[in-house]
C-alpha positions as CSV (number, residue, x, y, z in Angstrom):
1,X,31.3,-10.0,21.4
2,X,29.0,-8.3,20.5
3,X,28.6,-3.7,21.2
4,X,25.8,-2.8,23.4
5,X,24.7,-1.1,19.6
6,X,24.8,-3.6,17.8
7,X,22.2,-5.5,19.6
8,X,19.6,-3.9,18.9
9,X,20.9,-3.9,14.6
10,X,18.8,-5.6,12.3
11,X,20.2,-6.0,8.4
12,X,17.4,-7.3,6.2
13,X,19.7,-10.1,4.5
14,X,18.7,-9.9,0.9
15,X,16.8,-6.6,0.6
16,X,19.5,-4.6,1.5
17,X,17.5,-2.9,4.1
18,X,18.4,-2.2,7.8
19,X,17.1,-0.9,11.4
20,X,18.0,-0.4,14.9
21,X,15.2,-0.9,17.6
22,X,15.4,1.3,20.2
23,X,17.1,1.0,23.6
24,X,14.2,0.6,25.6
25,X,10.7,0.7,25.1
26,X,8.6,2.6,27.5
27,X,4.9,1.1,28.8
28,X,3.3,3.5,27.1
29,X,4.9,2.4,23.7
30,X,4.0,-0.9,24.6
31,X,0.7,-0.5,25.5
32,X,0.2,1.6,21.6
33,X,2.0,-0.8,19.5
34,X,-0.6,-3.6,21.4
35,X,-2.9,-2.3,20.9
36,X,-2.5,-1.4,17.3
37,X,-1.2,-5.5,16.3
38,X,-4.2,-6.9,18.5
39,X,-7.3,-4.8,17.4
40,X,-5.6,-5.8,14.2
41,X,-4.9,-9.7,14.5
42,X,-8.1,-11.1,12.7
43,X,-8.9,-8.4,10.3
44,X,-7.8,-8.1,6.6
45,X,-5.7,-4.7,7.6
46,X,-3.6,-6.8,9.5
47,X,0.2,-6.8,8.3
48,X,-0.7,-2.8,7.4
49,X,-1.5,-2.5,11.3
50,X,0.9,-4.4,12.2
51,X,3.8,-1.8,10.1
52,X,2.1,1.7,10.9
53,X,2.7,0.1,14.7
54,X,6.3,-0.1,13.7
55,X,6.6,3.3,12.3
56,X,4.4,5.2,15.0
57,X,5.7,3.0,17.4
58,X,9.6,4.2,16.5
59,X,11.0,0.5,16.0
60,X,12.5,1.8,12.9
61,X,15.2,3.8,13.8
62,X,18.4,4.5,11.7
63,X,16.2,2.8,8.5
64,X,18.4,2.5,5.8
65,X,17.1,1.0,2.4
66,X,18.0,2.2,-0.5
67,X,14.5,1.5,-2.6
68,X,12.6,2.0,0.1
69,X,14.0,5.3,1.7
70,X,10.9,6.4,3.7
71,X,9.2,4.1,5.8
72,X,6.2,6.9,6.7
73,X,5.7,7.4,2.4
74,X,1.7,6.1,2.2
75,X,2.7,3.2,0.3
76,X,0.2,4.5,-2.4
77,X,3.0,6.5,-3.1
78,X,5.2,3.4,-3.7
79,X,6.7,3.5,-7.4
80,X,4.8,0.1,-8.9
81,X,7.8,-1.2,-9.7
82,X,9.2,-1.8,-6.0
83,X,5.0,-2.4,-4.6
84,X,6.4,-6.5,-4.7
85,X,9.5,-5.9,-2.8
86,X,7.6,-2.9,-0.4
87,X,5.3,-6.4,0.3
88,X,7.8,-8.0,1.5
89,X,10.1,-5.5,3.1
90,X,7.3,-5.0,4.9
91,X,6.1,-8.3,6.3
92,X,9.7,-9.1,7.4
93,X,9.9,-6.1,9.6
94,X,6.5,-6.2,11.0
95,X,7.3,-10.2,12.3
96,X,11.4,-8.7,13.2
97,X,9.2,-6.0,15.5
98,X,6.7,-8.2,16.5
99,X,8.9,-10.9,17.7
100,X,11.2,-8.0,19.1
101,X,8.3,-6.9,21.5
102,X,7.3,-10.5,22.1
103,X,10.9,-11.0,23.5
104,X,11.4,-8.1,25.6
105,X,11.4,-8.9,28.8
106,X,11.3,-5.4,30.5
107,X,9.3,-2.5,29.7
108,X,10.7,0.6,31.4
109,X,8.7,2.7,33.4
110,X,8.0,5.8,32.1
């Protein structure tokens, strides 16, 4: 049986990375996330904005990734040797966060 803490743990197989989703998502956080994501949906900045939404909304709790240790680092500062790895991690995380938000059935009041 999965513990309450483990249900929010996301392990990115093949990337040696993990993080936890928050236990609850407030109305304000949900609206902030969807505002950022939907505003960029049909633009060339969609993935960048999805990533920013993940970071800004606190969805990357207990972030653990040796090759990308700080998800808040400006992407221009990612070492050249890690750029493709980091871009792949970002795409996977952005997709997981969007899936998490789409499957969140109950949004608690502030």
